[in-house]
C-alpha positions in Angstrom: -148.5 -14.2 129.3 -145.0 -13.2 130.1 -143.9 -11.1 133.1 -140.6 -10.9 134.9 -139.9 -8.7 137.9 -136.5 -8.0 139.3 -135.3 -5.9 142.3 -131.8 -5.3 140.9 -131.7 -3.7 137.4 -127.9 -4.0 137.3 -128.1 -7.7 136.4 -129.9 -6.9 133.1 -127.9 -3.7 132.6 -124.5 -5.3 132.9 -125.5 -8.4 130.8 -126.9 -6.5 127.9 -124.1 -3.8 128.0 -121.7 -6.6 127.1 -124.0 -8.4 124.7 -124.8 -5.2 122.8 -121.1 -4.7 122.2 -121.0 -8.0 120.4 -124.3 -8.5 118.6 -126.8 -5.8 117.4 -129.9 -8.0 117.5 -130.8 -11.1 119.6 -133.7 -13.5 120.1 -134.5 -13.8 123.8 -136.3 -17.1 124.5 -138.6 -17.4 127.5 -140.3 -20.4 129.0 -141.4 -21.6 132.5 -137.8 -22.2 133.5 -136.5 -18.7 132.7 -134.9 -16.5 130.0 -132.0 -17.5 127.7 -130.3 -16.3 124.5 -127.6 -17.6 122.2 -126.1 -15.2 119.6 -123.1 -15.0 117.3 -121.6 -11.8 116.1 -121.6 -11.0 112.3 -117.9 -11.8 111.9 -118.5 -15.2 113.6 -115.7 -14.5 116.1 -117.7 -14.3 119.4 -120.5 -16.5 120.6 -122.5 -15.3 123.6 -124.9 -17.2 125.9 -127.1 -15.8 128.6 -129.3 -17.7 131.1 -131.4 -16.2 133.8 -133.4 -18.8 135.7 -137.0 -18.1 136.9 -135.8 -18.3 140.5 -133.6 -15.2 140.1 -136.7 -13.1 139.6 -138.9 -11.8 142.4 -141.9 -12.7 140.2 -141.8 -14.7 137.1 -144.7 -15.8 134.9 -144.4 -17.4 131.5 -147.5 -19.4 130.4 -146.1 -20.4 127.1 -142.7 -20.1 125.4 -142.0 -16.7 123.7 -139.4 -15.5 121.3 -138.5 -11.9 121.9 -136.5 -10.5 118.9 -135.0 -7.2 119.9 -132.3 -4.6 118.9 -129.7 -4.8 121.7 -128.7 -1.1 121.4 -132.3 0.0 121.9 -132.7 -2.3 124.9 -129.4 -1.1 126.5 -130.5 2.6 126.1 -133.6 1.8 128.1 -131.8 -0.3 130.7 -129.2 2.4 131.3 -132.1 4.7 132.4 -132.7 2.5 135.4 -131.5 3.6 138.9 -129.8 1.1 141.2 -132.8 1.0 143.6 -135.5 0.7 140.9 -137.6 -2.4 140.4 -137.6 -3.5 136.8 -140.7 -5.2 135.3 -140.6 -6.8 131.8 -143.7 -7.9 129.9 -144.9 -8.3 126.3 -147.8 -6.4 124.6 -148.8 -6.4 120.9 -145.4 -6.8 119.4 -143.6 -4.7 122.0 -141.3 -5.4 125.0 -142.6 -3.3 127.9 -140.0 -2.3 130.5 -141.2 -0.5 133.6 -138.9 1.0 136.3 -140.6 1.5 139.7 -138.8 3.8 142.1 -139.3 7.4 143.0 -141.5 7.5 139.9 -143.0 4.9 137.7 -141.4 5.0 134.2 -142.5 2.8 131.3 -140.8 2.2 128.0 -142.1 0.3 125.0 -139.5 -1.2 122.6 -140.7 -2.5 119.2 -139.8 -6.1 118.5 -138.0 -6.8 115.2 -137.9 -9.5 112.6 -134.9 -11.9 112.8 -134.6 -14.3 109.9 -132.0 -16.7 111.4 -132.7 -19.1 114.3 -130.6 -18.9 117.4 -127.2 -20.6 116.8 -125.9 -23.5 118.9 -122.5 -23.4 120.7 -119.8 -25.7 119.3 -118.9 -28.7 121.3 -115.3 -28.1 122.6 -113.0 -30.1 124.9 -110.5 -27.7 126.4 -107.5 -29.3 128.2 -107.4 -26.6 130.9 -109.9 -24.9 133.2 -109.3 -22.4 136.0 -111.1 -19.7 138.0 -109.6 -16.2 138.3 -111.0 -13.0 140.0 -112.9 -10.9 137.4 -111.2 -7.7 138.6 -107.8 -9.2 138.0 -108.7 -10.2 134.4 -110.1 -6.7 133.7 -106.9 -5.2 135.1 -104.8 -7.5 132.9 -106.6 -6.2 129.8 -105.9 -2.6 130.8 -102.2 -3.4 131.4 -101.9 -5.1 128.0 -103.8 -2.3 126.3 -100.8 0.0 126.9 -98.7 -1.8 124.2 -100.8 -4.0 122.0 -104.2 -4.8 120.4 -103.7 -8.5 120.9 -103.2 -10.6 124.0 -101.6 -14.0 124.6 -103.3 -16.0 127.3 -101.4 -18.9 128.8 -101.8 -21.4 131.5 -99.4 -24.0 133.0 -99.3 -26.1 136.1 -98.7 -23.0 138.3 -99.6 -19.8 136.6 -102.2 -18.1 134.4 -100.3 -15.6 132.3 -101.4 -12.7 130.1 -98.8 -11.0 127.9 -98.2 -8.8 124.9 -95.3 -7.6 122.8 -95.8 -4.2 121.1 -93.7 -1.8 119.1 -93.0 0.4 122.1 -92.9 -2.2 124.9 -94.0 -5.4 126.5 -96.4 -6.4 129.3 -96.6 -9.6 131.3 -99.0 -10.5 134.1 -98.7 -13.7 136.1 -101.3 -15.1 138.5 -100.7 -18.1 140.7 -103.9 -20.0 140.1 -103.8 -22.9 142.7 -105.7 -25.2 140.4 -104.8 -28.8 139.5 -103.7 -28.4 135.9 -101.5 -31.0 134.3 -101.0 -29.5 130.9 -100.0 -26.2 129.2 -102.1 -24.1 126.8 -101.7 -20.9 124.9 -103.8 -18.8 122.5 -103.7 -15.3 121.2 -106.9 -13.2 121.1 -108.1 -9.7 120.0 -107.9 -7.4 123.0 -110.9 -5.4 121.8 -113.1 -8.5 121.7 -112.2 -9.5 125.2 -112.8 -5.9 126.4 -116.3 -6.2 125.0 -117.0 -9.3 127.1 -115.6 -7.8 130.2 -118.3 -5.0 130.3 -120.4 -7.5 132.3 -118.4 -6.6 135.5 -121.4 -6.7 137.9 -122.5 -10.2 136.9 -119.9 -12.2 138.9 -116.7 -11.6 140.9 -115.2 -14.8 139.5 -114.5 -15.7 135.9 -114.1 -19.4 134.8 -111.7 -19.7 131.9 -111.0 -22.7 129.6 -108.0 -22.6 127.3 -106.3 -24.8 124.7 -103.6 -24.3 122.2 -105.0 -22.1 119.4 -108.5 -22.9 120.7 -111.3 -20.5 121.4 -111.4 -18.8 124.8 -114.3 -20.0 126.9 -115.1 -17.4 129.5 -118.0 -18.0 131.9 -119.5 -15.8 134.5 -121.8 -17.4 137.0 -123.8 -15.9 139.8 -123.1 -17.0 143.3 -126.8 -18.1 143.6 -126.4 -20.3 140.4 -129.5 -18.6 139.1 -127.7 -16.9 136.2 -124.9 -17.5 133.8 -123.3 -15.4 131.1 -120.7 -17.0 128.9 -118.6 -16.3 125.8 -116.6 -18.2 123.2 -114.0 -16.1 121.4 -112.1 -17.4 118.4 -108.3 -17.1 118.6 -106.1 -15.1 116.3 -104.1 -17.9 114.6 -101.3 -15.6 113.3 -97.9 -16.1 114.9 -96.8 -13.5 117.4 -93.9 -11.4 116.2 
């Protein structure tokens, strides 16, 4: 038996809104400790990891491990029908994921499970030289600023600043944030702006983003709940081409 009940549907809605932009199908794994998923997009550019611990839920029951293979677009369509004060209840029944919203009315949706041939991928082991925390809103604003001029973004960190910049045909943009972290080295990588924008759809998951950077290394972006009961993280491959 699997049943998970949550008083805030925004946690699921914001997580899967970002995930569905990156991958079109996922395998959600459940056990007594909670829910998790690992997925890689078809172009092998973005890796996504979601973890929701059993303690996050108002009620959580999982008698034996389950693998829930689901189309992320279909799941998001349903989750977006939730209202902010709804309770959301998830369960499994005869090859379907059952999602119920309890609020002014009780609304139940049945999503067919799908066949997925590949096993869930494992994240690569990476040792980034720099790590810092920045406000999520600032990161999202930086993306909007860069978007004026370019479809790629250079992210840089040194001892004092986290910097986001772009050079485009019609102009340049540069954002500097005094990070206040103890960082002894410098790092810089260039990334697809569109790919980062997909990740940043999860804007209700956490107010703080933890970023790891290295020279021409993947971007490691982690969002962690204040309660430590949930984590959403992404690895994004860099664009190795030289900036003009």
